[in-house]
Structures are given as structure tokens and as C-alpha cells.
Kinemage of the C-alpha trace (Angstrom):
@kinemage 1
@onewidth
@group {chain A} dominant
@subgroup {mainchain}
@vectorlist {calphas} color= white
{ca met a 1} P -44.549 -29.955 18.538
{ca leu a 2} L -42.223 -27.037 18.325
{ca ser a 3} L -42.427 -25.237 14.998
{ca phe a 4} L -39.583 -24.392 12.595
{ca phe a 5} L -39.051 -20.947 13.928
{ca glu a 6} L -39.447 -21.994 17.578
{ca leu a 7} L -36.964 -24.454 16.854
{ca leu a 8} L -34.595 -22.182 15.261
{ca leu a 9} L -34.898 -19.713 18.114
{ca leu a 10} L -34.207 -22.396 20.505
{ca leu a 11} L -31.157 -23.452 18.480
{ca leu a 12} L -29.617 -20.156 18.219
{ca ser a 13} L -30.055 -19.589 22.182
{ca cys a 14} L -28.189 -22.802 22.673
{ca leu a 15} L -25.519 -21.844 20.257
{ca phe a 16} L -25.092 -18.272 22.035
{ca thr a 17} L -25.344 -19.869 25.562
{ca leu a 18} L -22.506 -22.383 24.530
{ca lys a 19} L -20.259 -19.735 22.845
{ca tyr a 20} L -20.836 -17.462 26.007
{ca leu a 21} L -20.012 -19.983 28.290
{ca lys a 22} L -16.749 -20.720 26.505
{ca val a 23} L -15.890 -17.169 26.929
{ca ile a 24} L -16.334 -17.426 30.646
{ca trp a 25} L -14.332 -20.675 30.693
{ca val a 26} L -11.409 -18.891 28.566
{ca thr a 27} L -11.413 -16.017 30.969
{ca arg a 28} L -10.206 -18.204 33.732
{ca arg a 29} L -6.528 -18.540 32.069
{ca leu a 30} L -6.295 -14.622 31.260
{ca pro a 31} L -5.565 -11.524 33.250
{ca pro a 32} L -8.440 -10.270 35.116
{ca gly a 33} L -10.825 -7.828 33.881
{ca pro a 34} L -14.602 -6.762 33.495
{ca ile a 35} L -17.169 -9.710 33.122
{ca pro a 36} L -17.733 -9.662 29.194
{ca phe a 37} L -21.523 -9.329 27.992
{ca pro a 38} L -22.592 -12.000 25.467
{ca val a 39} L -21.850 -11.317 21.967
{ca ile a 40} L -20.403 -7.852 22.224
{ca gly a 41} L -17.825 -8.722 25.094
{ca asn a 42} L -17.099 -5.522 26.691
{ca leu a 43} L -17.556 -3.431 23.793
{ca trp a 44} L -20.010 -1.345 25.591
{ca thr a 45} L -17.771 -0.912 28.653
{ca leu a 46} L -15.374 0.711 26.083
{ca ser a 47} L -17.973 2.663 24.579
{ca phe a 48} L -16.962 0.865 21.421
{ca lys a 49} L -13.651 2.728 21.473
{ca leu a 50} L -9.936 1.746 22.617
{ca his a 51} L -9.764 5.176 24.269
{ca pro a 52} L -6.641 5.770 26.413
{ca glu a 53} L -8.539 7.289 29.447
{ca thr a 54} L -10.778 4.409 29.600
{ca leu a 55} L -8.308 1.878 29.574
{ca lys a 56} L -6.398 3.632 32.318
{ca lys a 57} L -9.467 4.075 34.493
{ca leu a 58} L -10.021 -0.025 33.928
{ca ala a 59} L -6.106 -0.507 35.152
{ca glu a 60} L -7.382 1.471 38.320
{ca ser a 61} L -9.926 -1.632 39.037
{ca tyr a 62} L -8.042 -4.679 37.325
{ca gly a 63} L -4.133 -3.905 37.584
{ca ser a 64} L -1.721 -2.920 35.413
{ca ile a 65} L -2.189 -6.197 32.910
{ca tyr a 66} L -5.756 -7.022 32.399
{ca thr a 67} L -8.225 -8.265 29.623
{ca val a 68} L -11.300 -6.901 27.627
{ca trp a 69} L -13.239 -8.585 25.073
{ca leu a 70} L -13.721 -7.439 21.750
{ca gly a 71} L -16.676 -9.413 20.872
{ca glu a 72} L -15.533 -12.945 21.465
{ca thr a 73} L -11.919 -11.949 21.022
{ca pro a 74} L -9.652 -11.220 24.127
{ca leu a 75} L -7.209 -8.323 24.115
{ca val a 76} L -4.634 -8.235 26.910
{ca val a 77} L -3.925 -4.413 27.615
{ca leu a 78} L -0.442 -3.656 29.428
{ca asn a 79} L -0.587 -0.084 31.490
{ca gly a 80} L 2.231 1.752 32.920
{ca tyr a 81} L 5.804 1.762 31.944
{ca lys a 82} L 6.618 -1.519 33.786
{ca ala a 83} L 3.882 -3.557 32.178
{ca val a 84} L 4.778 -2.473 28.763
{ca lys a 85} L 8.506 -2.924 29.270
{ca asp a 86} L 7.860 -6.612 30.589
{ca gly a 87} L 5.560 -7.047 27.456
{ca ile a 88} L 6.843 -5.495 24.260
{ca val a 89} L 10.488 -4.676 25.159
{ca ser a 90} L 11.347 -7.895 27.209
{ca his a 91} L 9.371 -10.208 24.966
{ca ser a 92} L 10.078 -8.367 21.858
{ca glu a 93} L 10.340 -11.028 19.342
{ca val a 94} L 7.367 -12.821 20.753
{ca leu a 95} L 5.086 -9.826 20.747
{ca ser a 96} L 5.962 -9.237 17.053
{ca gly a 97} L 2.860 -10.521 15.429
{ca arg a 98} L -0.299 -8.847 14.311
{ca pro a 99} L -3.939 -9.670 14.378
{ca val a 100} L -4.927 -11.809 11.569
{ca ala a 101} L -8.704 -10.527 11.629
{ca ser a 102} L -9.088 -6.979 12.291
{ca phe a 103} L -10.334 -3.552 10.362
{ca leu a 104} L -6.635 -2.541 9.969
{ca arg a 105} L -5.601 -5.721 8.689
{ca asp a 106} L -7.925 -5.757 6.151
{ca leu a 107} L -7.641 -2.130 5.175
{ca leu a 108} L -3.877 -2.798 4.723
{ca arg a 109} L -4.501 -6.347 3.192
{ca gly a 110} L -2.163 -7.921 5.765
{ca arg a 111} L 0.956 -6.758 3.381
{ca gly a 112} L 3.715 -4.365 3.466
{ca ile a 113} L 5.011 -3.552 6.792
{ca val a 114} L 2.500 -2.256 9.322
{ca met a 115} L 0.044 -5.381 9.257
{ca ala a 116} L 2.214 -7.935 7.742
{ca asn a 117} L 3.378 -11.165 9.823
{ca gly a 118} L 6.326 -13.528 9.935
{ca his a 119} L 9.033 -13.922 7.283
{ca met a 120} L 7.110 -11.193 4.789
{ca trp a 121} L 7.239 -8.604 7.559
{ca lys a 122} L 10.860 -9.165 8.509
{ca gln a 123} L 11.757 -9.090 4.737
{ca gln a 124} L 9.627 -5.873 4.139
{ca arg a 125} L 10.810 -4.089 7.258
{ca arg a 126} L 14.637 -4.828 6.638
{ca phe a 127} L 14.146 -3.406 3.223
{ca gly a 128} L 12.383 -0.494 4.786
{ca leu a 129} L 15.063 0.106 7.009
{ca met a 130} L 17.795 -0.409 4.689
{ca thr a 131} L 16.190 1.867 1.664
{ca leu a 132} L 15.546 4.891 4.168
{ca arg a 133} L 19.496 4.652 4.935
{ca asn a 134} L 20.282 4.508 1.167
{ca leu a 135} L 18.170 7.736 0.624
{ca gly a 136} L 20.045 9.634 3.250
{ca leu a 137} L 18.325 9.098 6.441
{ca gly a 138} L 20.790 10.496 9.002
{ca lys a 139} L 23.139 11.974 6.479
{ca ser a 140} L 23.341 15.607 4.799
{ca val a 141} L 21.123 14.359 1.497
{ca leu a 142} L 17.703 13.867 3.170
{ca glu a 143} L 18.420 16.745 5.938
{ca ser a 144} L 19.109 19.201 3.264
{ca gln a 145} L 15.594 18.020 1.596
{ca ile a 146} L 13.806 18.800 5.085
{ca gln a 147} L 15.512 22.209 5.360
{ca glu a 148} L 14.160 22.914 1.734
{ca glu a 149} L 10.544 21.922 2.755
{ca ala a 150} L 11.161 24.039 6.172
{ca arg a 151} L 12.153 27.096 4.254
{ca cys a 152} L 9.029 26.956 1.762
{ca met a 153} L 6.952 26.432 4.984
{ca ala a 154} L 8.314 29.496 6.340
{ca asp a 155} L 7.735 31.536 3.276
{ca leu a 156} L 3.902 30.351 3.273
{ca phe a 157} L 3.655 31.657 6.911
{ca thr a 158} L 5.238 34.666 6.123
{ca ala a 159} L 2.608 35.112 3.200
{ca lys a 160} L 0.014 35.224 5.849
{ca lys a 161} L 1.158 38.813 7.129
{ca gly a 162} L 0.649 38.164 10.604
{ca glu a 163} L -3.093 37.712 10.091
{ca pro a 164} L -4.787 34.527 11.682
{ca phe a 165} L -4.788 31.264 9.757
{ca asp a 166} L -5.078 27.676 10.256
{ca pro a 167} L -1.593 26.021 10.014
{ca ser a 168} L -2.786 22.711 9.377
{ca leu a 169} L -2.474 22.652 5.440
{ca ile a 170} L 0.832 24.283 5.291
{ca leu a 171} L 2.169 21.704 7.792
{ca asp a 172} L 0.680 18.815 6.115
{ca his a 173} L 2.395 20.356 3.082
{ca ala a 174} L 5.810 20.477 4.378
{ca val a 175} L 5.684 16.879 5.967
{ca thr a 176} L 4.056 15.135 3.247
{ca asn a 177} L 6.660 16.475 0.710
{ca val a 178} L 9.394 15.052 2.725
{ca ile a 179} L 7.784 11.353 2.608
{ca ser a 180} L 6.832 11.761 -1.090
{ca ala a 181} L 10.354 12.732 -2.156
{ca val a 182} L 11.382 9.527 -0.281
{ca val a 183} L 8.969 7.265 -1.794
{ca tyr a 184} L 7.913 8.799 -4.956
{ca gly a 185} L 10.660 11.100 -5.692
{ca his a 186} L 8.961 14.338 -6.026
{ca arg a 187} L 7.156 16.843 -4.280
{ca phe a 188} L 3.654 18.519 -4.643
{ca ser a 189} L 2.655 22.180 -5.015
{ca ile a 190} L 0.188 23.001 -2.308
{ca asp a 191} L -2.538 23.820 -4.541
{ca asp a 192} L -2.123 20.667 -6.131
{ca val a 193} L -5.474 19.018 -6.482
{ca thr a 194} L -4.153 15.533 -6.196
{ca phe a 195} L -1.952 16.340 -2.916
{ca lys a 196} L -5.299 17.736 -1.420
{ca glu a 197} L -6.811 14.444 -2.228
{ca leu a 198} L -4.060 12.085 -0.961
{ca ile a 199} L -4.060 14.084 2.808
{ca asn a 200} L -7.971 13.866 2.586
{ca cys a 201} L -7.657 10.200 1.959
{ca asn a 202} L -5.004 9.910 4.956
{ca his a 203} L -7.089 12.024 7.110
{ca cys a 204} L -10.440 9.939 6.751
{ca ile a 205} L -8.564 6.688 7.261
{ca val a 206} L -7.027 7.811 10.669
{ca glu a 207} L -10.548 8.636 11.712
{ca asn a 208} L -12.197 5.536 10.605
{ca ile a 209} L -9.280 3.445 12.363
{ca gly a 210} L -10.259 5.051 15.615
{ca ser a 211} L -13.927 4.861 15.324
{ca thr a 212} L -16.769 2.665 16.934
{ca trp a 213} L -17.433 0.975 13.442
{ca ala a 214} L -13.805 -0.041 13.207
{ca arg a 215} L -14.122 -1.628 16.652
{ca met a 216} L -17.122 -3.394 15.573
{ca tyr a 217} L -15.313 -4.439 12.584
{ca asp a 218} L -12.652 -5.868 15.136
{ca ala a 219} L -15.147 -7.792 16.922
{ca phe a 220} L -17.287 -9.118 13.811
{ca pro a 221} L -14.937 -8.832 10.633
{ca trp a 222} L -17.091 -11.765 9.096
{ca leu a 223} L -20.097 -9.402 9.121
{ca met a 224} L -18.834 -5.865 9.078
{ca lys a 225} L -16.759 -6.339 5.903
{ca his a 226} L -20.113 -7.026 3.964
{ca ile a 227} L -22.696 -4.200 5.579
{ca pro a 228} L -22.855 -0.549 4.557
{ca gly a 229} L -21.732 2.071 6.921
{ca pro a 230} L -18.712 5.014 7.466
{ca his a 231} L -16.089 2.216 7.777
{ca gln a 232} L -16.463 1.277 4.065
{ca ala a 233} L -15.312 4.951 3.201
{ca ala a 234} L -11.926 3.967 4.366
{ca phe a 235} L -11.494 1.227 1.916
{ca arg a 236} L -12.424 3.546 -0.872
{ca his a 237} L -9.911 5.988 0.223
{ca met a 238} L -7.487 3.304 0.603
{ca asn a 239} L -7.953 2.222 -3.038
{ca tyr a 240} L -7.558 5.605 -4.147
{ca leu a 241} L -3.804 5.773 -2.329
{ca asn a 242} L -3.221 2.379 -3.782
{ca gln a 243} L -4.108 3.567 -7.435
{ca tyr a 244} L -2.242 6.526 -7.086
{ca thr a 245} L 0.824 4.407 -5.857
{ca lys a 246} L 0.102 2.179 -8.890
{ca lys a 247} L 0.186 4.707 -11.500
{ca glu a 248} L 3.536 6.010 -9.918
{ca ile a 249} L 5.078 2.472 -10.150
{ca glu a 250} L 4.359 2.297 -13.885
{ca ile a 251} L 6.122 5.705 -14.430
{ca his a 252} L 9.013 4.660 -12.546
{ca lys a 253} L 9.036 1.213 -14.466
{ca gln a 254} L 9.481 3.400 -17.812
{ca thr a 255} L 11.880 6.194 -16.385
{ca arg a 256} L 14.044 4.938 -14.162
{ca leu a 257} L 17.750 4.195 -14.261
{ca ser a 258} L 18.410 0.971 -12.571
{ca glu a 259} L 21.942 1.959 -11.605
{ca glu a 260} L 20.906 5.202 -9.999
{ca pro a 261} L 17.757 4.575 -7.778
{ca gln a 262} L 16.414 7.850 -6.703
{ca asp a 263} L 13.494 6.747 -4.075
{ca val a 264} L 11.753 3.810 -2.527
{ca ile a 265} L 10.092 2.711 -5.749
{ca asp a 266} L 13.073 2.745 -7.716
{ca tyr a 267} L 15.055 0.353 -4.875
{ca tyr a 268} L 11.819 -1.686 -4.558
{ca leu a 269} L 11.456 -2.517 -8.385
{ca ala a 270} L 15.448 -3.521 -8.259
{ca gln a 271} L 14.846 -5.491 -5.450
{ca ile a 272} L 11.926 -7.530 -7.264
{ca glu a 273} L 14.472 -7.981 -10.110
{ca lys a 274} L 17.571 -9.424 -7.576
{ca ser a 275} L 15.173 -11.704 -5.825
{ca lys a 276} L 12.900 -12.897 -8.414
{ca asn a 277} L 14.658 -16.676 -8.586
{ca glu a 278} L 14.502 -16.711 -4.727
{ca val a 279} L 12.095 -19.092 -3.530
{ca asp a 280} L 11.240 -17.314 -0.315
{ca ser a 281} L 10.962 -14.089 -1.746
{ca thr a 282} L 8.356 -11.734 -0.744
{ca phe a 283} L 8.998 -8.801 -2.812
{ca asn a 284} L 6.660 -8.208 -5.262
{ca glu a 285} L 4.268 -5.240 -6.926
{ca glu a 286} L 1.499 -5.934 -4.374
{ca asn a 287} L 3.879 -5.602 -1.570
{ca leu a 288} L 5.612 -2.726 -3.136
{ca met a 289} L 1.972 -0.792 -3.195
{ca ser a 290} L 1.749 -1.595 0.417
{ca val a 291} L 5.179 -0.495 1.656
{ca ile a 292} L 4.309 2.669 -0.143
{ca thr a 293} L 1.007 3.232 1.371
{ca asp a 294} L 2.219 2.469 4.721
{ca leu a 295} L 5.318 4.826 4.319
{ca phe a 296} L 3.577 7.651 3.124
{ca gly a 297} L 0.640 7.329 5.507
{ca ala a 298} L 2.475 6.886 8.739
{ca gly a 299} L 5.342 9.497 7.343
{ca ser a 300} L 2.803 12.426 6.827
{ca glu a 301} L -0.181 12.031 9.226
{ca thr a 302} L 1.771 11.617 12.428
{ca thr a 303} L 4.585 14.124 11.976
{ca ser a 304} L 2.226 16.917 10.644
{ca thr a 305} L 0.008 16.330 13.973
{ca ser a 306} L 3.006 16.575 16.294
{ca leu a 307} L 3.511 19.950 14.876
{ca leu a 308} L -0.045 21.274 15.236
{ca trp a 309} L 0.175 20.356 18.740
{ca ala a 310} L 3.691 22.160 18.890
{ca leu a 311} L 2.417 25.490 17.688
{ca leu a 312} L -0.794 25.153 19.874
{ca tyr a 313} L 1.514 24.485 22.955
{ca met a 314} L 3.641 27.583 21.949
{ca val a 315} L 0.388 29.929 22.202
{ca ala a 316} L -0.758 28.018 25.247
{ca tyr a 317} L 2.570 28.515 27.121
{ca pro a 318} L 4.088 31.977 25.761
{ca asp a 319} L 6.886 31.786 28.719
{ca ile a 320} L 8.011 28.376 27.157
{ca gln a 321} L 7.928 30.014 23.655
{ca his a 322} L 10.004 33.081 25.082
{ca lys a 323} L 12.655 30.707 26.353
{ca val a 324} L 12.890 28.545 23.255
{ca his a 325} L 13.239 32.143 21.279
{ca lys a 326} L 16.066 33.057 23.694
{ca glu a 327} L 18.147 29.890 23.097
{ca leu a 328} L 18.069 29.934 19.634
{ca asp a 329} L 18.849 33.579 19.338
{ca ile a 330} L 21.809 32.649 21.688
{ca val a 331} L 23.263 29.729 19.687
{ca phe a 332} L 22.264 30.634 16.048
{ca asp a 333} L 23.000 33.632 13.854
{ca gly a 334} L 21.090 32.883 10.774
{ca ser a 335} L 22.718 29.772 9.595
{ca lys a 336} L 20.733 26.449 8.594
{ca leu a 337} L 19.440 24.303 11.296
{ca tyr a 338} L 20.841 20.396 11.313
{ca tyr a 339} L 19.608 17.756 13.522
{ca glu a 340} L 22.866 17.374 15.135
{ca asp a 341} L 22.357 21.201 16.614
{ca arg a 342} L 19.998 19.651 19.218
{ca lys a 343} L 22.868 18.651 21.378
{ca his a 344} L 23.657 22.562 21.554
{ca leu a 345} L 19.858 23.248 22.174
{ca pro a 346} L 18.738 21.390 25.608
{ca tyr a 347} L 15.762 23.618 26.409
{ca thr a 348} L 14.357 23.403 22.732
{ca asn a 349} L 15.310 19.756 22.469
{ca ala a 350} L 13.441 19.062 25.816
{ca val a 351} L 10.154 21.222 24.652
{ca ile a 352} L 10.093 18.919 21.521
{ca his a 353} L 10.238 15.988 23.675
{ca glu a 354} L 7.638 17.305 26.042
{ca ile a 355} L 5.404 17.776 22.750
{ca leu a 356} L 5.825 14.448 21.956
{ca arg a 357} L 5.186 12.936 25.324
{ca tyr a 358} L 2.228 15.305 26.394
{ca gly a 359} L 0.536 15.495 22.884
{ca asn a 360} L 1.132 11.594 22.632
{ca ile a 361} L -0.588 11.322 19.194
{ca ala a 362} L -0.085 7.393 19.140
{ca ala a 363} L -2.304 6.941 22.192
{ca val a 364} L -2.504 3.152 22.789
{ca gly a 365} L -0.619 2.239 19.580
{ca ile a 366} L -1.520 -0.699 17.376
{ca pro a 367} L -2.413 -4.190 18.924
{ca arg a 368} L -0.026 -7.165 18.596
{ca thr a 369} L -0.480 -10.778 18.984
{ca cys a 370} L 1.993 -13.385 20.601
{ca ile a 371} L 3.700 -15.711 17.921
{ca lys a 372} L 3.826 -18.165 20.510
{ca asp a 373} L 2.918 -19.172 24.131
{ca phe a 374} L 4.822 -17.080 26.752
{ca lys a 375} L 4.484 -15.816 30.140
{ca val a 376} L 4.220 -11.921 31.108
{ca arg a 377} L 4.330 -11.439 34.942
{ca asn a 378} L 2.404 -14.455 36.218
{ca tyr a 379} L 0.204 -14.663 33.394
{ca ser a 380} L 0.198 -17.337 30.837
{ca leu a 381} L -0.672 -16.094 27.145
{ca gln a 382} L -1.385 -18.552 24.521
{ca lys a 383} L -0.100 -18.171 20.920
{ca asp a 384} L -2.125 -15.446 18.858
{ca thr a 385} L -3.421 -13.691 21.763
{ca met a 386} L -3.994 -9.915 21.159
{ca val a 387} L -1.983 -7.792 23.149
{ca leu a 388} L -2.158 -4.015 23.289
{ca ala a 389} L 0.372 -1.645 24.946
{ca asn a 390} L -1.227 1.483 26.406
{ca leu a 391} L 1.398 3.852 25.316
{ca asp a 392} L -0.581 6.996 26.686
{ca ser a 393} L -0.281 5.164 30.392
{ca val a 394} L 3.534 4.972 29.977
{ca leu a 395} L 3.846 8.753 28.607
{ca tyr a 396} L 1.780 10.056 31.705
{ca asp a 397} L 3.142 7.214 34.538
{ca pro a 398} L 3.477 9.029 37.515
{ca gln a 399} L 6.569 7.294 38.840
{ca tyr a 400} L 8.494 8.030 36.002
{ca trp a 401} L 7.688 11.899 35.348
{ca lys a 402} L 8.377 15.044 37.402
{ca thr a 403} L 4.794 16.557 36.423
{ca pro a 404} L 2.895 13.905 34.312
{ca asn a 405} L -0.242 15.713 33.742
{ca gln a 406} L 1.380 19.007 32.839
{ca phe a 407} L 3.318 20.602 30.124
{ca asn a 408} L 6.707 20.756 31.054
{ca pro a 409} L 9.982 20.796 29.514
{ca gln a 410} L 11.434 20.197 32.934
{ca asn a 411} L 10.422 16.477 32.348
{ca phe a 412} L 13.455 16.236 30.307
{ca leu a 413} L 15.748 18.534 32.128
{ca asp a 414} L 18.519 17.628 35.071
{ca ser a 415} L 18.905 20.351 38.015
{ca asp a 416} L 21.699 22.281 35.655
{ca gly a 417} L 19.599 22.373 32.585
{ca asn a 418} L 21.138 19.771 30.493
{ca phe a 419} L 18.935 17.356 28.283
{ca leu a 420} L 18.051 14.225 30.166
{ca met a 421} L 16.322 11.131 28.200
{ca asn a 422} L 13.608 9.543 30.288
{ca glu a 423} L 13.496 5.537 29.841
{ca ala a 424} L 9.578 5.748 29.765
{ca phe a 425} L 9.705 8.025 26.744
{ca met a 426} L 7.795 5.757 24.385
{ca pro a 427} L 5.821 7.945 21.497
{ca phe a 428} L 7.014 5.617 18.879
{ca ser a 429} L 6.343 2.447 20.561
{ca ala a 430} L 9.072 -0.047 21.200
{ca gly a 431} L 10.291 -3.531 20.573
{ca ser a 432} L 10.434 -4.845 17.405
{ca arg a 433} L 7.476 -3.040 16.008
{ca val a 434} L 8.864 0.516 17.037
{ca cys a 435} L 7.971 2.914 14.472
{ca leu a 436} L 9.984 2.513 11.164
{ca gly a 437} L 10.507 6.039 10.485
{ca glu a 438} L 11.165 7.107 14.211
{ca gln a 439} L 14.739 8.656 13.060
{ca leu a 440} L 12.859 10.588 9.959
{ca ala a 441} L 10.214 12.052 12.136
{ca arg a 442} L 12.461 12.954 14.954
{ca thr a 443} L 14.675 14.946 12.084
{ca glu a 444} L 11.758 16.789 10.779
{ca leu a 445} L 10.179 17.835 14.067
{ca phe a 446} L 13.545 19.319 15.187
{ca ile a 447} L 14.117 21.157 11.620
{ca phe a 448} L 10.507 22.227 11.304
{ca phe a 449} L 9.944 23.542 14.894
{ca gly a 450} L 13.377 25.248 15.123
{ca thr a 451} L 12.949 26.727 11.759
{ca leu a 452} L 9.399 28.142 12.774
{ca met a 453} L 10.595 29.186 16.196
{ca arg a 454} L 13.391 31.236 14.850
{ca ser a 455} L 11.439 32.802 12.364
{ca phe a 456} L 8.060 33.750 14.293
{ca ser a 457} L 6.448 34.580 17.334
{ca phe a 458} L 3.175 33.179 17.647
{ca his a 459} L 0.046 34.202 19.562
{ca leu a 460} L -3.757 34.045 19.367
{ca pro a 461} L -5.941 36.013 17.003
{ca glu a 462} L -7.404 39.237 18.509
{ca gly a 463} L -10.256 38.746 20.727
{ca val a 464} L -9.359 35.192 21.444
{ca thr a 465} L -8.334 34.670 25.006
{ca glu a 466} L -8.404 30.910 25.688
{ca val a 467} L -6.502 27.850 24.184
{ca asn a 468} L -8.125 24.822 23.625
{ca thr a 469} L -5.661 22.053 24.601
{ca lys a 470} L -7.895 19.146 24.636
{ca tyr a 471} L -7.625 16.547 21.894
{ca val a 472} L -9.988 14.886 19.611
{ca tyr a 473} L -9.936 11.174 19.534
{ca lys a 474} L -9.199 9.530 16.237
{ca met a 475} L -6.777 6.817 15.670
{ca thr a 476} L -4.456 9.774 16.841
{ca leu a 477} L -5.045 11.941 19.486
{ca gln a 478} L -5.557 15.566 17.367
{ca pro a 479} L -5.976 19.044 18.594
{ca his a 480} L -9.266 20.855 17.930
{ca pro a 481} L -8.877 23.131 14.736
{ca tyr a 482} L -7.550 26.440 15.654
{ca lys a 483} L -6.233 29.585 14.125
{ca ile a 484} L -2.884 31.370 15.201
{ca cys a 485} L -0.802 34.441 14.076
{ca ala a 486} L 2.733 34.259 13.023
{ca val a 487} L 4.564 37.334 13.134
{ca pro a 488} L 7.753 37.760 11.778
{ca arg a 489} L 10.462 38.219 14.333
């Protein structure tokens, strides 16, 4: 007769076998992919990370649309411009959902804009777009704030007197102050302890989202949320951001003038009052905190990382830096840079776009889910199936770029030197989940980069002869820490 432990072991073995057979059965209706292992699926094959290079290699074996398994959850991956367009662009509304069980969803509590779904997401996103416009996005009001931060940034670079320094903190400071003015209504001093802690929280969260622990959490959320590990630090840092935002909200309640909203918090508090009697309203203080942390996190980390890549590439490719200097010198005589000026600076504009393409910080983006059954290519995907657009494979698609694997501004220039947009340019993703802050990021990048290039020549510190342009994989693709010299022109 079997003992209790033998019986338990037999039951568990049967359970695992049945669950694995279920996975194998489900694979029959999904796009092809590597055979999943019991329990962990293809996590071992993926090295427990959604690394863009790994995803591209799998596409070589299984095609532009294939399936990998995060534990017992299938993830359909789209590779290359055509597959991504067929998915998130042609079926934009259908692929507008977010996974309901994932590390990022739990971290952001499924509220706000980034990880919300359905009516809540639509209402919060619409508010975000409207409020950014009200606060001057695309107008001189917000542009003047960016110009002022660019001036302060240039002053901090000048203070280094041509000596080697790490530009990351100064770039973080400039970019963070823009989004801080938008959401909180004020800026920070570069020595402010709170500012440094907010930046540290953002960096930690980004690092955790791209980690092995996060992929384990995606596969086994019921387990990982209860066990210790580095992933728990992300929740502590997110709590700090939420607590800071909560304090800002309380201050705004006491000091705001309802007829003259100054920032996102003011506008949102007014919206809560306006819609308090609407049955389907999702405007409340919990969503307010989530919207603010979404905007603050996304609006600081990504743009500052792009600027880090920009300066690194200028040092790595001095001939390109020289051409940017030459164009700026010909067109401008000391006046302020405006986003509209990009039309008169085709080469500089092409360089900025190439930085976004080649630097490619978003890498694979955030998974989406089908809100209903639909067909992509010849594959029928059921409601709630997770789909991931490998943006890296779009930005490096050899069918759409002159030199996909080289940093080359000619990817955005025609034979006459005029700026030429490429349809495969998707660093901000695409479709209904396209980055909410794309316009703000584009404006900041142009003004910050243009200001620095007009003011300085960048080169390596004395004795340093090689530039490391390889990336560090986190949630975003980031350059290795480096130092440069900024010599006033």
C-alpha cells in the first residue's frame, strides 16, 4: 500500500503531466516555436529574459511570428516590420490590452495609463493627451521651459571646464525637470536629495523590469509575489514614488487655484470634481497617483537614456559630430533653438532619428493582449493571448534600412541630403498603445541635443582610445557608464 508521501508524489506527478499535456495541446493552434519544457516553458531558452537578440535568433528558426512560453503562458512574438505592422498597427484596437497577470501590472497596480485596460485605460489616456496639450505640448509655453532647462544643462557642462565627467546625472536632471514641471508644477535643484532618490528609484525599477526575476514573476505571479528576492526592491521603490506623489497631491489640494490649473495634478483634481457624479468615471486619487508615476517614470528615464546614447555616438563618430556642428553654425547665429527649426536642419534631424533607431532603447516594448479573438497572418489568436512586438527587429530590419547594423544618418536622408522619414521607424512603438509622450520626447531631444552640439565639442578623456557602444540590457538598452570631455566651442 502506498504511503501518504508516495501518494502525494504520484498525484503531483499526474498533475504536472496533465498540465504539460495541456500546454502541448494548446501549442497546436498557436504559431510555431521552440518546444516548451514542463513548468518553466521556454524560460531556459530565453535565458529568463526577453532579450531582443535572442528573439531575433528564434525568428530565424521559426519565422516572423512564433510562440514562446513563459511558464504555462504563451507569448506570441512579432518580428520584422511587416509582422509588427500586421499586428499592432493593422489590428491596433484588438491588440490594445495589457496582461492581467505580470510583474509590470502588479508593480503599477493595473491603474493609470501604461498597464490599465478597457474603459479605465481609454479614459485615463484621453485625459493624459488632453492635459499635455493644455499644458503647452506643441506650443511655445512648454518649449520655453525645455529651452530654459537646456540652458541650465549647458551651464553645468561648462562648469566642468573641459575635464572628464560622467554626463548622466546632468542629463537626468534636465529631462526630469521638464516632466516634473508638467506633472508636479516645479523643478528640482541638481543637489536636491529628493531628486536624487526619485532618479535612483526610476533606475532601480527599470533594471528590475528587465531582469530574470521579473520574467520568473511573469511566469509564476502567484508564487513570486510572496517570496523574497531582488524583484521586491522594485515594489519598495515604487512605493517611494507613490508616497512622494501623494504628498504632492495633498499640497496641491491646499494651494491650487481651480480656475488656473498649472500642472497635471491640478487638472486631474479638477477632473475628479467635474466627473464625481458620473457612474462610469474612473477619475479618483488612486488613478491620479498611477497617472503621475506613469508620466514621471516614462518621461524621465527614456529621454535621458537617449541623450546618453547621443553624446556617446558623437564621440564614437567624430566625423558625424563635425557635420552637425557645421550645419548648426551655418543655420544659427546664437538665437534659441525651437522644435520647428528641425525643418531647416536635415542632417541634425537625421542624426537624432538615427540615435533613436540605432540606440533603440525600448528594445522589445511591453507585451499586449488581444481583447477579442482575431487572425494575424494565417494564425488565429484567442482573446487574452499575449503578443509582443519586437521593436528592435523593426528598427534593424534589413529590408527597410540602408545600413541596418551601422550608425548612419543616411538612413534618414535622400540623395539630395533632404530629411526622409522611414515607415519602419518605430522607437515609440505604434498603434493605440503608442507612447503617450512621443511628441514631448521628440521636442526635448531636438532642443537638448541641438543646444549641446551648438555649445560644445565632445571627445574622449586623455588616454582613452576606445569607445564602448555595446549596450547593457535592462528594461531599456543603456550604454555602459562613460566619461567625456565637453570643450566649449
